All heavy atoms as atom14 arrays in JSON, in Angstrom:
{
  "sequence": "MSSYKQAGRVLQVLATYFNLEEGFMPIMPCNDKATQRIIDQMDFRP",
  "atom14_mask": [
    [1, 1, 1, 1, 1, 1, 1, 1, 0, 0, 0, 0, 0, 0],
    [1, 1, 1, 1, 1, 1, 0, 0, 0, 0, 0, 0, 0, 0],
    [1, 1, 1, 1, 1, 1, 0, 0, 0, 0, 0, 0, 0, 0],
    [1, 1, 1, 1, 1, 1, 1, 1, 1, 1, 1, 1, 0, 0],
    [1, 1, 1, 1, 1, 1, 1, 1, 1, 0, 0, 0, 0, 0],
    [1, 1, 1, 1, 1, 1, 1, 1, 1, 0, 0, 0, 0, 0],
    [1, 1, 1, 1, 1, 0, 0, 0, 0, 0, 0, 0, 0, 0],
    [1, 1, 1, 1, 0, 0, 0, 0, 0, 0, 0, 0, 0, 0],
    [1, 1, 1, 1, 1, 1, 1, 1, 1, 1, 1, 0, 0, 0],
    [1, 1, 1, 1, 1, 1, 1, 0, 0, 0, 0, 0, 0, 0],
    [1, 1, 1, 1, 1, 1, 1, 1, 0, 0, 0, 0, 0, 0],
    [1, 1, 1, 1, 1, 1, 1, 1, 1, 0, 0, 0, 0, 0],
    [1, 1, 1, 1, 1, 1, 1, 0, 0, 0, 0, 0, 0, 0],
    [1, 1, 1, 1, 1, 1, 1, 1, 0, 0, 0, 0, 0, 0],
    [1, 1, 1, 1, 1, 0, 0, 0, 0, 0, 0, 0, 0, 0],
    [1, 1, 1, 1, 1, 1, 1, 0, 0, 0, 0, 0, 0, 0],
    [1, 1, 1, 1, 1, 1, 1, 1, 1, 1, 1, 1, 0, 0],
    [1, 1, 1, 1, 1, 1, 1, 1, 1, 1, 1, 0, 0, 0],
    [1, 1, 1, 1, 1, 1, 1, 1, 0, 0, 0, 0, 0, 0],
    [1, 1, 1, 1, 1, 1, 1, 1, 0, 0, 0, 0, 0, 0],
    [1, 1, 1, 1, 1, 1, 1, 1, 1, 0, 0, 0, 0, 0],
    [1, 1, 1, 1, 1, 1, 1, 1, 1, 0, 0, 0, 0, 0],
    [1, 1, 1, 1, 0, 0, 0, 0, 0, 0, 0, 0, 0, 0],
    [1, 1, 1, 1, 1, 1, 1, 1, 1, 1, 1, 0, 0, 0],
    [1, 1, 1, 1, 1, 1, 1, 1, 0, 0, 0, 0, 0, 0],
    [1, 1, 1, 1, 1, 1, 1, 0, 0, 0, 0, 0, 0, 0],
    [1, 1, 1, 1, 1, 1, 1, 1, 0, 0, 0, 0, 0, 0],
    [1, 1, 1, 1, 1, 1, 1, 1, 0, 0, 0, 0, 0, 0],
    [1, 1, 1, 1, 1, 1, 1, 0, 0, 0, 0, 0, 0, 0],
    [1, 1, 1, 1, 1, 1, 0, 0, 0, 0, 0, 0, 0, 0],
    [1, 1, 1, 1, 1, 1, 1, 1, 0, 0, 0, 0, 0, 0],
    [1, 1, 1, 1, 1, 1, 1, 1, 0, 0, 0, 0, 0, 0],
    [1, 1, 1, 1, 1, 1, 1, 1, 1, 0, 0, 0, 0, 0],
    [1, 1, 1, 1, 1, 0, 0, 0, 0, 0, 0, 0, 0, 0],
    [1, 1, 1, 1, 1, 1, 1, 0, 0, 0, 0, 0, 0, 0],
    [1, 1, 1, 1, 1, 1, 1, 1, 1, 0, 0, 0, 0, 0],
    [1, 1, 1, 1, 1, 1, 1, 1, 1, 1, 1, 0, 0, 0],
    [1, 1, 1, 1, 1, 1, 1, 1, 0, 0, 0, 0, 0, 0],
    [1, 1, 1, 1, 1, 1, 1, 1, 0, 0, 0, 0, 0, 0],
    [1, 1, 1, 1, 1, 1, 1, 1, 0, 0, 0, 0, 0, 0],
    [1, 1, 1, 1, 1, 1, 1, 1, 1, 0, 0, 0, 0, 0],
    [1, 1, 1, 1, 1, 1, 1, 1, 0, 0, 0, 0, 0, 0],
    [1, 1, 1, 1, 1, 1, 1, 1, 0, 0, 0, 0, 0, 0],
    [1, 1, 1, 1, 1, 1, 1, 1, 1, 1, 1, 0, 0, 0],
    [1, 1, 1, 1, 1, 1, 1, 1, 1, 1, 1, 0, 0, 0],
    [1, 1, 1, 1, 1, 1, 1, 0, 0, 0, 0, 0, 0, 0]
  ],
  "atom14_positions": [
    [[261.17, -32.34, 20.0], [260.45, -31.38, 20.75], [260.57, -30.05, 20.1], [261.67, -29.62, 19.83], [260.92, -31.39, 22.21], [260.21, -30.33, 22.98], [260.84, -30.22, 24.76], [261.55, -31.72, 25.06], [0.0, 0.0, 0.0], [0.0, 0.0, 0.0], [0.0, 0.0, 0.0], [0.0, 0.0, 0.0], [0.0, 0.0, 0.0], [0.0, 0.0, 0.0]],
    [[259.47, -29.37, 19.93], [259.55, -28.09, 19.26], [259.95, -27.0, 20.34], [259.6, -27.16, 21.51], [258.27, -27.73, 18.58], [257.29, -27.47, 19.51], [0.0, 0.0, 0.0], [0.0, 0.0, 0.0], [0.0, 0.0, 0.0], [0.0, 0.0, 0.0], [0.0, 0.0, 0.0], [0.0, 0.0, 0.0], [0.0, 0.0, 0.0], [0.0, 0.0, 0.0]],
    [[260.52, -25.96, 19.87], [260.86, -24.88, 20.78], [259.58, -24.18, 21.27], [259.57, -23.63, 22.38], [261.81, -23.86, 20.12], [261.23, -23.35, 18.96], [0.0, 0.0, 0.0], [0.0, 0.0, 0.0], [0.0, 0.0, 0.0], [0.0, 0.0, 0.0], [0.0, 0.0, 0.0], [0.0, 0.0, 0.0], [0.0, 0.0, 0.0], [0.0, 0.0, 0.0]],
    [[258.52, -24.19, 20.5], [257.24, -23.59, 20.89], [256.71, -24.32, 22.1], [256.23, -23.66, 23.06], [256.24, -23.6, 19.73], [254.98, -22.9, 19.97], [254.89, -21.49, 19.87], [253.8, -23.57, 20.32], [253.67, -20.87, 20.07], [252.65, -22.94, 20.54], [252.55, -21.58, 20.43], [251.4, -20.93, 20.65], [0.0, 0.0, 0.0], [0.0, 0.0, 0.0]],
    [[256.76, -25.61, 22.1], [256.19, -26.4, 23.23], [257.11, -26.22, 24.42], [256.6, -26.12, 25.55], [256.15, -27.89, 22.83], [255.43, -28.67, 23.86], [254.67, -29.82, 23.14], [253.83, -30.5, 24.11], [252.44, -30.54, 23.68], [0.0, 0.0, 0.0], [0.0, 0.0, 0.0], [0.0, 0.0, 0.0], [0.0, 0.0, 0.0], [0.0, 0.0, 0.0]],
    [[258.48, -26.14, 24.28], [259.32, -25.91, 25.35], [259.13, -24.59, 25.98], [259.15, -24.42, 27.22], [260.8, -26.07, 24.9], [261.78, -26.01, 26.06], [261.63, -27.16, 27.06], [261.21, -28.22, 26.75], [262.14, -26.92, 28.24], [0.0, 0.0, 0.0], [0.0, 0.0, 0.0], [0.0, 0.0, 0.0], [0.0, 0.0, 0.0], [0.0, 0.0, 0.0]],
    [[258.89, -23.55, 25.18], [258.64, -22.18, 25.65], [257.31, -22.23, 26.46], [257.21, -21.54, 27.48], [258.56, -21.27, 24.54], [0.0, 0.0, 0.0], [0.0, 0.0, 0.0], [0.0, 0.0, 0.0], [0.0, 0.0, 0.0], [0.0, 0.0, 0.0], [0.0, 0.0, 0.0], [0.0, 0.0, 0.0], [0.0, 0.0, 0.0], [0.0, 0.0, 0.0]],
    [[256.31, -22.96, 26.0], [255.04, -23.1, 26.76], [255.26, -23.73, 28.1], [254.62, -23.33, 29.09], [0.0, 0.0, 0.0], [0.0, 0.0, 0.0], [0.0, 0.0, 0.0], [0.0, 0.0, 0.0], [0.0, 0.0, 0.0], [0.0, 0.0, 0.0], [0.0, 0.0, 0.0], [0.0, 0.0, 0.0], [0.0, 0.0, 0.0], [0.0, 0.0, 0.0]],
    [[256.19, -24.69, 28.23], [256.5, -25.31, 29.51], [257.18, -24.29, 30.4], [256.85, -24.23, 31.59], [257.37, -26.54, 29.28], [256.65, -27.69, 28.67], [257.53, -28.89, 28.49], [256.74, -29.95, 27.91], [257.05, -30.62, 26.8], [258.16, -30.32, 26.13], [256.29, -31.56, 26.36], [0.0, 0.0, 0.0], [0.0, 0.0, 0.0], [0.0, 0.0, 0.0]],
    [[258.09, -23.53, 29.89], [258.79, -22.53, 30.73], [257.72, -21.5, 31.23], [257.79, -21.09, 32.38], [259.89, -21.84, 29.93], [260.49, -20.63, 30.67], [260.99, -22.84, 29.61], [0.0, 0.0, 0.0], [0.0, 0.0, 0.0], [0.0, 0.0, 0.0], [0.0, 0.0, 0.0], [0.0, 0.0, 0.0], [0.0, 0.0, 0.0], [0.0, 0.0, 0.0]],
    [[256.84, -21.07, 30.35], [255.79, -20.14, 30.78], [254.9, -20.72, 31.88], [254.47, -20.04, 32.78], [254.96, -19.71, 29.6], [255.63, -18.7, 28.69], [254.78, -18.41, 27.48], [255.95, -17.41, 29.44], [0.0, 0.0, 0.0], [0.0, 0.0, 0.0], [0.0, 0.0, 0.0], [0.0, 0.0, 0.0], [0.0, 0.0, 0.0], [0.0, 0.0, 0.0]],
    [[254.64, -22.0, 31.81], [253.8, -22.7, 32.87], [254.56, -22.64, 34.18], [253.97, -22.41, 35.23], [253.48, -24.08, 32.46], [252.63, -24.82, 33.47], [251.3, -24.13, 33.72], [250.64, -23.75, 32.75], [250.85, -24.05, 34.95], [0.0, 0.0, 0.0], [0.0, 0.0, 0.0], [0.0, 0.0, 0.0], [0.0, 0.0, 0.0], [0.0, 0.0, 0.0]],
    [[255.87, -22.91, 34.1], [256.68, -22.89, 35.36], [256.65, -21.44, 35.97], [256.44, -21.24, 37.18], [258.09, -23.3, 35.11], [258.98, -23.09, 36.3], [258.13, -24.81, 34.74], [0.0, 0.0, 0.0], [0.0, 0.0, 0.0], [0.0, 0.0, 0.0], [0.0, 0.0, 0.0], [0.0, 0.0, 0.0], [0.0, 0.0, 0.0], [0.0, 0.0, 0.0]],
    [[256.77, -20.43, 35.09], [256.78, -19.04, 35.54], [255.37, -18.73, 36.08], [255.26, -18.04, 37.11], [257.11, -18.11, 34.4], [258.58, -18.08, 33.96], [258.75, -17.25, 32.72], [259.48, -17.7, 35.07], [0.0, 0.0, 0.0], [0.0, 0.0, 0.0], [0.0, 0.0, 0.0], [0.0, 0.0, 0.0], [0.0, 0.0, 0.0], [0.0, 0.0, 0.0]],
    [[254.38, -19.18, 35.51], [252.99, -18.97, 35.97], [252.81, -19.6, 37.32], [252.07, -19.02, 38.16], [251.97, -19.45, 34.9], [0.0, 0.0, 0.0], [0.0, 0.0, 0.0], [0.0, 0.0, 0.0], [0.0, 0.0, 0.0], [0.0, 0.0, 0.0], [0.0, 0.0, 0.0], [0.0, 0.0, 0.0], [0.0, 0.0, 0.0], [0.0, 0.0, 0.0]],
    [[253.33, -20.76, 37.51], [253.17, -21.46, 38.78], [253.85, -20.73, 39.91], [253.22, -20.53, 41.0], [253.78, -22.89, 38.68], [253.12, -23.6, 37.63], [253.7, -23.61, 39.97], [0.0, 0.0, 0.0], [0.0, 0.0, 0.0], [0.0, 0.0, 0.0], [0.0, 0.0, 0.0], [0.0, 0.0, 0.0], [0.0, 0.0, 0.0], [0.0, 0.0, 0.0]],
    [[255.07, -20.23, 39.71], [255.81, -19.63, 40.81], [255.61, -18.11, 40.99], [255.79, -17.62, 42.07], [257.31, -19.91, 40.63], [257.57, -21.39, 40.87], [257.93, -22.18, 39.84], [257.42, -21.94, 42.17], [258.19, -23.58, 40.07], [257.61, -23.24, 42.41], [258.04, -24.06, 41.35], [258.22, -25.43, 41.58], [0.0, 0.0, 0.0], [0.0, 0.0, 0.0]],
    [[255.22, -17.42, 39.93], [255.13, -15.94, 39.98], [253.7, -15.52, 39.82], [253.36, -14.33, 39.69], [256.0, -15.29, 38.97], [257.47, -15.5, 39.19], [258.21, -16.29, 38.3], [258.08, -15.02, 40.36], [259.58, -16.48, 38.5], [259.45, -15.26, 40.57], [260.16, -15.96, 39.67], [0.0, 0.0, 0.0], [0.0, 0.0, 0.0], [0.0, 0.0, 0.0]],
    [[252.75, -16.5, 39.75], [251.35, -16.21, 39.6], [251.01, -15.29, 38.44], [250.2, -14.38, 38.52], [250.77, -15.64, 40.88], [250.87, -16.58, 42.04], [250.65, -17.78, 41.87], [251.21, -16.12, 43.21], [0.0, 0.0, 0.0], [0.0, 0.0, 0.0], [0.0, 0.0, 0.0], [0.0, 0.0, 0.0], [0.0, 0.0, 0.0], [0.0, 0.0, 0.0]],
    [[251.68, -15.54, 37.32], [251.39, -14.74, 36.09], [250.05, -15.17, 35.52], [249.66, -16.35, 35.57], [252.45, -14.99, 35.03], [253.86, -14.4, 35.39], [254.82, -14.77, 34.24], [253.86, -12.98, 35.64], [0.0, 0.0, 0.0], [0.0, 0.0, 0.0], [0.0, 0.0, 0.0], [0.0, 0.0, 0.0], [0.0, 0.0, 0.0], [0.0, 0.0, 0.0]],
    [[249.31, -14.23, 34.95], [248.06, -14.52, 34.3], [248.35, -14.64, 32.8], [249.37, -14.25, 32.29], [247.1, -13.4, 34.53], [246.76, -13.23, 36.01], [245.8, -12.04, 36.26], [245.44, -11.37, 35.34], [245.49, -11.83, 37.43], [0.0, 0.0, 0.0], [0.0, 0.0, 0.0], [0.0, 0.0, 0.0], [0.0, 0.0, 0.0], [0.0, 0.0, 0.0]],
    [[247.41, -15.22, 32.06], [247.57, -15.46, 30.67], [247.74, -14.17, 29.88], [248.33, -14.18, 28.78], [246.38, -16.27, 30.11], [246.4, -17.66, 30.61], [245.25, -18.46, 30.05], [244.59, -18.06, 29.07], [245.02, -19.61, 30.59], [0.0, 0.0, 0.0], [0.0, 0.0, 0.0], [0.0, 0.0, 0.0], [0.0, 0.0, 0.0], [0.0, 0.0, 0.0]],
    [[247.27, -13.05, 30.37], [247.45, -11.78, 29.62], [248.9, -11.36, 29.57], [249.26, -10.55, 28.66], [0.0, 0.0, 0.0], [0.0, 0.0, 0.0], [0.0, 0.0, 0.0], [0.0, 0.0, 0.0], [0.0, 0.0, 0.0], [0.0, 0.0, 0.0], [0.0, 0.0, 0.0], [0.0, 0.0, 0.0], [0.0, 0.0, 0.0], [0.0, 0.0, 0.0]],
    [[249.78, -11.89, 30.42], [251.19, -11.54, 30.42], [252.05, -12.51, 29.61], [253.29, -12.38, 29.55], [251.72, -11.51, 31.85], [251.11, -10.35, 32.66], [250.07, -10.6, 33.57], [251.5, -9.08, 32.49], [249.52, -9.58, 34.27], [250.97, -8.02, 33.15], [249.94, -8.36, 34.13], [0.0, 0.0, 0.0], [0.0, 0.0, 0.0], [0.0, 0.0, 0.0]],
    [[251.42, -13.47, 28.95], [252.14, -14.5, 28.3], [251.97, -14.39, 26.74], [250.86, -14.28, 26.27], [251.68, -15.9, 28.71], [251.86, -16.14, 30.15], [251.31, -17.72, 30.6], [251.3, -17.62, 32.4], [0.0, 0.0, 0.0], [0.0, 0.0, 0.0], [0.0, 0.0, 0.0], [0.0, 0.0, 0.0], [0.0, 0.0, 0.0], [0.0, 0.0, 0.0]],
    [[253.04, -14.37, 26.03], [252.9, -14.22, 24.56], [252.37, -15.51, 23.85], [251.82, -15.41, 22.78], [254.36, -13.94, 24.08], [255.26, -14.44, 25.19], [254.45, -14.33, 26.43], [0.0, 0.0, 0.0], [0.0, 0.0, 0.0], [0.0, 0.0, 0.0], [0.0, 0.0, 0.0], [0.0, 0.0, 0.0], [0.0, 0.0, 0.0], [0.0, 0.0, 0.0]],
    [[252.57, -16.65, 24.49], [252.03, -17.91, 23.97], [251.32, -18.63, 25.08], [251.47, -18.31, 26.25], [253.14, -18.8, 23.33], [254.17, -19.19, 24.41], [253.78, -18.16, 22.14], [255.16, -20.16, 23.88], [0.0, 0.0, 0.0], [0.0, 0.0, 0.0], [0.0, 0.0, 0.0], [0.0, 0.0, 0.0], [0.0, 0.0, 0.0], [0.0, 0.0, 0.0]],
    [[250.56, -19.63, 24.78], [249.82, -20.4, 25.78], [250.76, -21.31, 26.57], [251.6, -21.93, 26.0], [248.73, -21.22, 25.13], [247.62, -20.36, 24.5], [246.71, -19.34, 25.71], [246.01, -20.61, 26.8], [0.0, 0.0, 0.0], [0.0, 0.0, 0.0], [0.0, 0.0, 0.0], [0.0, 0.0, 0.0], [0.0, 0.0, 0.0], [0.0, 0.0, 0.0]],
    [[250.63, -21.39, 27.86], [251.45, -22.28, 28.68], [251.07, -23.7, 28.4], [249.91, -24.07, 28.05], [251.09, -21.88, 30.14], [249.84, -21.15, 30.07], [249.69, -20.55, 28.68], [0.0, 0.0, 0.0], [0.0, 0.0, 0.0], [0.0, 0.0, 0.0], [0.0, 0.0, 0.0], [0.0, 0.0, 0.0], [0.0, 0.0, 0.0], [0.0, 0.0, 0.0]],
    [[251.96, -24.57, 28.6], [251.79, -26.01, 28.36], [252.01, -26.7, 29.7], [253.12, -26.72, 30.24], [252.83, -26.5, 27.34], [252.76, -28.28, 27.05], [0.0, 0.0, 0.0], [0.0, 0.0, 0.0], [0.0, 0.0, 0.0], [0.0, 0.0, 0.0], [0.0, 0.0, 0.0], [0.0, 0.0, 0.0], [0.0, 0.0, 0.0], [0.0, 0.0, 0.0]],
    [[250.95, -27.35, 30.17], [251.01, -28.07, 31.46], [250.83, -29.54, 31.19], [249.74, -30.06, 30.99], [249.92, -27.54, 32.38], [250.14, -28.09, 33.83], [251.18, -28.64, 34.07], [249.2, -27.83, 34.68], [0.0, 0.0, 0.0], [0.0, 0.0, 0.0], [0.0, 0.0, 0.0], [0.0, 0.0, 0.0], [0.0, 0.0, 0.0], [0.0, 0.0, 0.0]],
    [[251.93, -30.29, 31.07], [251.95, -31.68, 30.82], [252.9, -32.41, 31.72], [253.4, -31.8, 32.68], [252.17, -31.96, 29.32], [253.55, -31.44, 28.89], [254.24, -30.85, 29.72], [253.86, -31.59, 27.67], [0.0, 0.0, 0.0], [0.0, 0.0, 0.0], [0.0, 0.0, 0.0], [0.0, 0.0, 0.0], [0.0, 0.0, 0.0], [0.0, 0.0, 0.0]],
    [[253.09, -33.71, 31.47], [254.0, -34.45, 32.37], [255.44, -33.92, 32.38], [256.06, -33.91, 33.37], [253.99, -35.91, 31.96], [252.75, -36.63, 32.31], [252.83, -38.12, 31.94], [251.51, -38.83, 32.31], [251.58, -40.23, 32.0], [0.0, 0.0, 0.0], [0.0, 0.0, 0.0], [0.0, 0.0, 0.0], [0.0, 0.0, 0.0], [0.0, 0.0, 0.0]],
    [[255.88, -33.44, 31.22], [257.23, -32.92, 31.15], [257.37, -31.66, 31.96], [258.38, -31.41, 32.62], [257.6, -32.59, 29.66], [0.0, 0.0, 0.0], [0.0, 0.0, 0.0], [0.0, 0.0, 0.0], [0.0, 0.0, 0.0], [0.0, 0.0, 0.0], [0.0, 0.0, 0.0], [0.0, 0.0, 0.0], [0.0, 0.0, 0.0], [0.0, 0.0, 0.0]],
    [[256.31, -30.85, 31.98], [256.36, -29.62, 32.78], [256.39, -29.99, 34.28], [257.1, -29.38, 35.05], [255.08, -28.76, 32.52], [254.94, -28.46, 31.16], [255.09, -27.48, 33.31], [0.0, 0.0, 0.0], [0.0, 0.0, 0.0], [0.0, 0.0, 0.0], [0.0, 0.0, 0.0], [0.0, 0.0, 0.0], [0.0, 0.0, 0.0], [0.0, 0.0, 0.0]],
    [[255.64, -31.01, 34.66], [255.62, -31.44, 36.08], [257.03, -31.98, 36.48], [257.49, -31.75, 37.55], [254.56, -32.43, 36.38], [253.16, -31.92, 36.21], [252.95, -30.71, 37.08], [253.35, -30.69, 38.25], [252.34, -29.63, 36.53], [0.0, 0.0, 0.0], [0.0, 0.0, 0.0], [0.0, 0.0, 0.0], [0.0, 0.0, 0.0], [0.0, 0.0, 0.0]],
    [[257.74, -32.62, 35.55], [259.11, -33.09, 35.79], [260.07, -31.95, 36.01], [260.94, -32.0, 36.9], [259.55, -34.03, 34.68], [258.92, -35.39, 34.76], [259.7, -36.37, 33.84], [259.68, -35.9, 32.45], [259.04, -36.42, 31.47], [258.3, -37.5, 31.64], [259.14, -35.88, 30.24], [0.0, 0.0, 0.0], [0.0, 0.0, 0.0], [0.0, 0.0, 0.0]],
    [[259.86, -30.85, 35.24], [260.69, -29.68, 35.41], [260.49, -29.09, 36.81], [261.4, -28.77, 37.52], [260.41, -28.67, 34.34], [260.82, -29.15, 32.93], [261.1, -27.33, 34.6], [260.34, -28.29, 31.76], [0.0, 0.0, 0.0], [0.0, 0.0, 0.0], [0.0, 0.0, 0.0], [0.0, 0.0, 0.0], [0.0, 0.0, 0.0], [0.0, 0.0, 0.0]],
    [[259.21, -28.99, 37.21], [258.89, -28.38, 38.49], [259.46, -29.29, 39.62], [259.99, -28.81, 40.6], [257.41, -28.17, 38.61], [256.92, -27.11, 37.66], [257.0, -27.86, 40.05], [255.41, -26.96, 37.55], [0.0, 0.0, 0.0], [0.0, 0.0, 0.0], [0.0, 0.0, 0.0], [0.0, 0.0, 0.0], [0.0, 0.0, 0.0], [0.0, 0.0, 0.0]],
    [[259.33, -30.62, 39.45], [259.83, -31.53, 40.48], [261.37, -31.45, 40.56], [261.96, -31.5, 41.66], [259.46, -32.99, 40.12], [258.01, -33.16, 40.36], [257.35, -32.37, 41.05], [257.46, -34.15, 39.76], [0.0, 0.0, 0.0], [0.0, 0.0, 0.0], [0.0, 0.0, 0.0], [0.0, 0.0, 0.0], [0.0, 0.0, 0.0], [0.0, 0.0, 0.0]],
    [[262.08, -31.24, 39.47], [263.55, -31.13, 39.47], [264.0, -29.85, 40.18], [265.06, -29.77, 40.74], [264.09, -31.19, 38.04], [264.07, -32.55, 37.47], [264.55, -32.55, 36.01], [264.91, -31.52, 35.5], [264.67, -33.75, 35.51], [0.0, 0.0, 0.0], [0.0, 0.0, 0.0], [0.0, 0.0, 0.0], [0.0, 0.0, 0.0], [0.0, 0.0, 0.0]],
    [[263.11, -28.82, 40.16], [263.51, -27.61, 40.87], [263.45, -27.74, 42.36], [263.96, -26.89, 43.11], [262.54, -26.48, 40.4], [262.71, -26.13, 38.9], [261.57, -24.92, 38.33], [262.21, -23.42, 39.09], [0.0, 0.0, 0.0], [0.0, 0.0, 0.0], [0.0, 0.0, 0.0], [0.0, 0.0, 0.0], [0.0, 0.0, 0.0], [0.0, 0.0, 0.0]],
    [[262.8, -28.83, 42.84], [262.86, -29.26, 44.22], [262.14, -28.27, 45.2], [262.52, -28.16, 46.3], [264.29, -29.47, 44.68], [264.33, -30.34, 45.92], [263.5, -31.21, 46.08], [265.28, -30.08, 46.71], [0.0, 0.0, 0.0], [0.0, 0.0, 0.0], [0.0, 0.0, 0.0], [0.0, 0.0, 0.0], [0.0, 0.0, 0.0], [0.0, 0.0, 0.0]],
    [[261.21, -27.5, 44.72], [260.35, -26.74, 45.58], [259.02, -26.48, 44.93], [258.92, -26.46, 43.74], [261.03, -25.42, 46.04], [261.32, -24.46, 44.89], [260.4, -23.47, 44.57], [262.49, -24.5, 44.26], [260.66, -22.58, 43.53], [262.77, -23.62, 43.21], [261.88, -22.65, 42.86], [0.0, 0.0, 0.0], [0.0, 0.0, 0.0], [0.0, 0.0, 0.0]],
    [[257.99, -26.24, 45.75], [256.65, -25.99, 45.28], [256.16, -24.78, 45.99], [256.5, -24.48, 47.11], [255.73, -27.14, 45.55], [256.05, -28.39, 44.77], [254.91, -29.0, 44.14], [255.29, -30.16, 43.38], [254.9, -30.42, 42.22], [254.06, -29.58, 41.65], [255.27, -31.47, 41.54], [0.0, 0.0, 0.0], [0.0, 0.0, 0.0], [0.0, 0.0, 0.0]],
    [[255.27, -24.02, 45.35], [254.72, -22.81, 45.96], [253.78, -23.16, 47.12], [253.34, -24.2, 47.26], [253.98, -22.11, 44.9], [253.76, -23.14, 43.81], [254.78, -24.17, 43.96], [0.0, 0.0, 0.0], [0.0, 0.0, 0.0], [0.0, 0.0, 0.0], [0.0, 0.0, 0.0], [0.0, 0.0, 0.0], [0.0, 0.0, 0.0], [0.0, 0.0, 0.0]]
  ]
}
């Protein structure tokens, strides 16, 4: 897994919980199954 893809997943999590827009992100967010697993492990949803 590349660090670029992992950073995109982290940005997607931040966008989900803090309602960030794409203008505030240095790279494009990555919303895939791995991202959903991260959100599920955090054990809360907005």
